[in-house]
C-alpha positions as CSV (number, residue, x, y, z in Angstrom):
1,G,13.9,4.0,15.3
2,C,10.9,5.3,14.2
3,D,12.9,7.6,11.5
4,D,15.0,5.1,9.8
5,I,11.8,5.1,6.9
6,I,12.8,9.2,6.6
7,A,13.8,8.6,2.6
8,G,13.6,11.5,1.5
9,N,14.2,15.5,1.7
10,V,12.2,18.2,3.4
11,S,10.6,20.4,0.4
12,K,9.6,23.6,1.3
13,Y,7.4,21.8,3.7
14,I,5.1,24.7,5.9
15,V,4.4,24.4,9.4
16,L,0.7,25.9,10.3
17,P,-0.9,26.3,13.7
18,A,-3.7,23.3,14.1
19,G,-6.2,24.3,13.3
20,Y,-5.3,26.7,10.9
21,C,-6.9,27.4,7.5
22,G,-5.4,29.9,4.8
23,Q,-2.6,32.0,3.1
24,P,1.2,31.6,5.8
25,K,1.0,34.6,7.5
26,K,4.5,36.1,8.7
27,G,5.9,33.3,11.5
28,H,4.7,30.6,10.0
29,L,7.7,28.4,9.2
30,I,8.8,26.9,5.7
31,F,11.2,24.9,6.5
32,D,13.7,23.0,3.3
33,A,16.4,20.4,2.7
34,C,15.2,19.8,-1.4
35,F,19.1,20.8,-2.5
36,E,21.9,19.1,-2.8
37,S,23.8,18.5,0.5
38,G,20.2,19.0,2.4
39,N,18.9,16.0,4.3
40,L,15.7,17.3,6.7
41,G,13.3,14.2,6.4
42,R,11.0,15.3,8.6
43,V,9.0,17.9,10.8
44,D,6.7,18.0,13.2
45,H,5.2,20.7,14.7
46,V,5.0,20.3,18.4
47,T,3.9,23.8,20.2
48,E,4.1,26.7,18.5
49,F,7.9,27.8,19.3
50,E,8.9,23.8,19.7
51,Y,10.0,21.3,17.2
52,D,10.6,18.0,16.6
53,L,13.3,18.2,13.3
54,F,14.8,14.1,11.3
55,I,17.5,14.3,10.5
56,R,18.4,11.1,7.6
57,P,21.5,10.0,8.8
58,D,24.5,9.7,6.5
59,T,24.9,8.2,3.2
60,C,27.6,6.2,3.9
61,N,27.1,5.6,7.2
62,P,23.7,4.9,8.4
63,R,24.6,4.7,11.9
64,F,25.3,8.5,12.5
65,R,23.3,12.3,12.3
66,V,27.0,14.3,12.5
67,W,25.8,17.7,10.5
68,F,22.7,19.1,9.0
69,N,21.8,21.0,6.6
70,F,18.1,22.3,5.5
71,T,16.8,26.4,5.4
72,V,14.2,28.1,7.2
73,E,12.0,30.0,5.7
74,N,9.3,32.8,7.1
75,V,10.3,34.2,9.8
76,K,9.3,37.0,12.2
77,E,11.5,39.7,12.6
78,S,11.3,38.8,16.8
79,Q,10.6,35.1,16.3
80,V,13.0,32.6,18.5
81,T,13.5,29.6,16.9
């Protein structure tokens, strides 16, 4: 599949709404997997409350994705993710 080309981890990737300019506000999510055992390769913003997350394959068996490890920051108190 196309996610086979994902080589590295997402590093402090800030998701901003389409057409938004300026500093991120509370609720603009920040994804990070740039640490040992992190495996989030790509984030696609679909809608305000929907994201497609692409997990990198396991190191020893590229056919499987049996775990995920990443962080999400800058969430509003009432925000559902």
